[in-house]
C-alpha positions, -999 to 999 in steps of 0.1 A, spaced: -191 -570 267 -182 -561 304 -176 -527 320 -141 -517 338 -153 -534 369 -163 -564 352 -202 -562 353 -221 -571 323 -231 -541 305 -268 -552 307 -266 -556 344 -251 -522 347 -278 -506 329 -304 -523 355 -285 -511 384 -305 -478 387 -335 -494 385 -325 -519 409 -314 -491 433 -346 -471 429 -365 -501 434 -348 -507 468 -350 -472 477 -388 -474 472 -392 -506 492 -373 -493 521 -394 -462 520 -423 -482 521 -413 -503 548 -405 -474 569 -439 -459 559 -458 -488 568 -440 -491 603 -444 -455 612 -479 -448 594 -497 -482 592 -530 -465 587 -521 -446 558 -511 -475 541 -540 -496 552 -563 -465 538 -543 -468 505 -547 -506 504 -585 -502 510 -588 -473 480 -565 -495 457 -578 -528 463 -593 -532 429 -556 -529 416 -554 -567 431 -565 -578 394 -539 -559 374 -515 -591 376 -480 -585 369 -460 -616 360 -432 -626 384 -415 -657 372 -442 -682 373 -465 -664 398 -487 -631 395 -484 -599 418 -503 -567 417 -502 -532 432 -524 -542 460 -501 -573 467 -469 -549 471 -489 -526 496 -501 -557 516 -467 -570 518 -453 -542 534 -485 -541 558 -481 -576 570 -444 -569 576 -453 -541 601 -483 -564 615 -457 -590 623 -433 -565 642 -464 -553 662 -471 -590 672 -435 -596 681 -439 -563 704 -469 -580 719 -492 -552 708 -526 -557 726 -544 -542 695 -526 -566 670 -531 -599 691 -569 -591 696 -575 -586 658 -560 -619 654 -582 -635 682 -612 -619 660 -600 -638 632 -592 -671 650 -618 -690 630 -604 -680 598 -569 -690 608 -585 -725 620 -602 -727 585 -569 -723 567 -554 -748 590 -583 -772 577 -575 -768 542 -540 -778 549 -548 -809 567 -572 -816 539 -545 -815 512 -525 -840 534 -557 -862 536 -565 -859 501 -530 -859 489 -534 -828 470 -521 -794 468 -526 -760 455 -505 -729 459 -532 -708 455 -536 -712 491 -517 -687 498 -540 -660 482 -565 -668 513 -544 -654 540 -533 -628 520 -568 -614 513 -581 -621 547 -552 -601 566 -568 -569 550 -597 -577 574 -571 -583 607 -554 -551 599 -587 -531 596 -598 -544 628 -565 -536 642 -560 -500 631 -591 -487 630 -601 -476 665 -616 -442 666 -643 -424 646 -617 -405 627 -599 -438 616 -634 -452 603 -644 -421 588 -612 -422 567 -615 -460 558 -652 -453 546 -641 -427 522 -611 -449 510 -641 -474 502 -657 -448 481 -623 -442 462 -620 -478 455 -653 -476 436 -640 -445 419 -608 -463 408 -623 -492 394 -650 -471 375 -624 -445 363 -602 -476 349 -631 -486 327 -640 -452 316 -605 -447 307 -606 -475 281 -640 -463 269 -626 -428 264 -598 -445 242 -623 -463 222 -612 -497 237 -640 -506 261 -630 -539 285 -663 -555 275 -682 -552 241 -718 -549 257 -714 -541 293 -694 -516 316 -663 -531 332 -636 -520 356 -603 -537 368 -616 -571 368 -647 -594 361 -678 -573 357 -694 -590 387 -665 -580 410 -665 -542 396 -701 -545 403 -696 -555 439 -668 -527 442 -688 -498 430 -722 -509 446 -701 -508 478 -687 -475 469 -723 -461 461 -736 -473 492 -710 -461 516 -714 -427 497 -750 -425 501 -750 -433 537 -724 -406 542 -749 -379 529 -779 -397 538 -795 -367 552 -782 -340 530 -803 -311 521 -786 -306 489 -800 -326 460 -772 -322 438 -749 -342 464 -766 -373 456 -751 -372 424 -718 -388 437 -734 -420 450 -759 -420 422 -733 -418 393 -714 -448 410 -746 -468 414 -756 -460 379 -721 -473 365 -724 -503 388 -761 -512 372 -741 -507 338 -723 -536 344 -758 -556 337 -747 -578 368 -775 -594 383 -756 -601 415 -750 -563 415 -786 -553 414 -795 -580 441 -766 -567 465 -780 -532 461 -814 -543 468 -799 -560 500 -782 -533 515 -811 -508 508 -834 -530 529 -808 -540 555 -790 -505 561 -799 -476 537 -834 -473 542 -829 -467 580 -805 -438 572 -817 -419 542 -841 -391 551 -877 -391 537 -871 -363 513 -839 -380 498 -860 -414 494 -884 -395 474 -855 -378 452 -840 -414 450 -872 -429 436 -877 -403 413 -842 -407 397 -846 -446 396 -878 -440 376 -866 -415 350 -837 -438 346 -859 -469 339 -881 -448 317 -849 -436 296 -834 -473 296 -871 -486 283 -871 -456 256 -837 -464 242 -835 -495 219 -797 -501 224 -799 -500 262 -834 -521 263 -820 -548 239 -787 -553 261 -807 -555 293 -833 -579 280 -806 -600 262 -792 -607 297 -816 -636 303 -818 -649 267 -809 -684 264 -779 -689 241 -770 -723 227 -738 -735 246 -710 -756 230 -731 -791 238 -758 -778 217 -783 -770 245 -797 -733 248 -788 -719 283 -788 -684 300 -764 -673 330 -791 -687 355 -791 -719 340 -753 -723 342 -753 -712 376 -778 -739 389 -760 -765 368 -724 -754 385 -741 -752 419 -756 -788 414 -722 -801 406 -707 -784 440 -734 -800 458 -723 -833 443 -687 -828 450 -695 -822 487 -714 -853 488 -684 -871 471 -661 -861 501 -681 -842 530 -657 -844 557 -624 -826 540 -640 -816 509 -625 -818 472 -591 -798 485 -589 -761 482 -594 -747 445 -600 -781 433 -635 -777 425 -630 -763 388 -612 -794 378 -638 -816 396 -668 -797 377 -655 -814 345 -670 -845 358 -702 -833 347 -707 -840 310 -724 -809 302 -699 -787 320 -673 -803 303 -687 -797 269 -694 -762 273 -661 -753 287 -639 -774 265 -626 -795 296 -617 -762 316 -645 -761 341 -663 -736 361 -658 -722 394 -690 -724 421 -700 -689 414 -711 -691 450 -685 -685 480 -704 -703 506 -709 -736 484 -673 -731 473 -662 -737 512 -686 -765 517 -674 -783 484 -636 -777 486 -632 -778 525 -660 -800 536 -684 -794 564 -656 -786 592 -640 -760 570 -674 -745 563 -686 -748 601 -652 -726 608 -660 -702 585 -699 -697 598 -680 -691 632 -663 -663 620 -696 -645 612 -712 -652 644 -693 -620 657 -713 -600 633 -746 -616 632 -748 -613 670 -746 -577 669 -754 -560 635 -791 -562 639 -795 -541 671 -764 -520 659 -782 -508 629 -815 -501 647 -797 -479 673 -775 -463 650 -801 -453 628 -824 -439 657 -791 -418 668 -788 -407 631 -751 -421 635 -742 -416 597 -706 -430 600 -721 -462 613 -742 -463 585 -715 -458 560 -693 -484 576 -720 -510 577 -736 -504 544 -711 -522 525 -715 -555 545 -748 -565 529 -734 -559 498 -704 -583 500 -723 -610 517 -749 -609 489 -722 -609 463 -706 -641 480 -738 -660 472 -734 -654 437 -696 -652 429 -663 -665 444 -651 -636 466 -629 -656 492 -595 -642 477 -608 -609 469 -593 -577 488 -622 -557 487 -647 -583 502 -624 -584 533 -617 -548 536 -655 -543 538 -656 -570 563 -628 -557 585 -643 -519 582 -678 -534 593 -660 -555 621 -640 -524 635 -671 -503 636 -690 -530 656 -660 -530 680 -660 -494 682 -698 -490 688 -699 -515 716 -670 -500 735 -689 -465 731 -720 -483 747 -700 -495 776 -683 -464 782 -717 -446 782 -734 -475 805 -705 -467 828 -711 -430 829 -748 -434 835 -744 -462 862 -775 -479 851 -782 -503 821 -800 -487 791 -809 -497 757 -776 -499 737 -755 -520 717 -750 -556 727 
């Protein structure tokens, strides 16, 4: 059946929706060009929506993908206009670009392919956008707040399903994604929020990061716990006032006592390390499985040390291990370690390029944290608090394609750039060298 203009009735019904979609897309494109930082803040805050997959043909897209698409469109325009900040951000990520090229060369040499490779530049470009656009303290303060909101969004999603009686995980708290990724986002959010109020004299303000941290620990992710300890040792302990440290320790002790005194909570925590019989008849816990998978990843690297197994090919390779094949029914496991994932799938050249990217962080971050803590630069603490979290999580999860990971890395690098620029300006004013940021 057709209408008077010869358009099928079904298509006619869809025209208003299509028009609305085009209007929204045009508005988003204009907003991205006119106010790129606003879209970046939204992208950071809603980065957990990356895991709300919407099927499009035989591919999957998410709300975060849509925000990133319009951001990349504007970035290309700025690059074409020879904007210095845009090209400087690209230069600071040159080793990641070369890393992508290395993976593509590996495809040719190994005669393999994976369209998932497009997810790597999609994720890493969030860091590029952060370095380009976050150039003042106000920008960084808003980006840090967006990181806090990301944790609230992730936690709120999980709480919504608990409230409606359909929790996302039967025994552990979970947000928009795997419990480990949710733990990473919420621990980052809690660490940034704590750094923002690290010297507060109002104890109840500590409830905000305390609540986020408690929800993150409720995921029972051992990775999350290690990440929390890592950021405390590396960053937070230097910024939190003595009185607030006492309050935090007291709260932790009370929570531990409550957990021990509550049988259901205690049993769930203890059950995390209980060995369960796997499909191959061997009892293992999550740690045993991780070691088994990582040994397989190392074997994969030794099989092809120069070009690796090929991007996104380890899961398939892991089934060559009889135990993994039996446990997963031939489906395989990821490496559960980003660094080992790159080494196994990309080889030594790709891994070296990845390490070179982090050199610009490692060369400056130690002294930056010391000087910022001495000067009580709370903003610097907030922008850098998430970095140890995501780097520890990278040891125990595959975060290479995760927007939240690169958002934290980009905000941290933008902060390092700003503090170095401020230090140079102070030296220029003083006219003499003094202890400052490298």
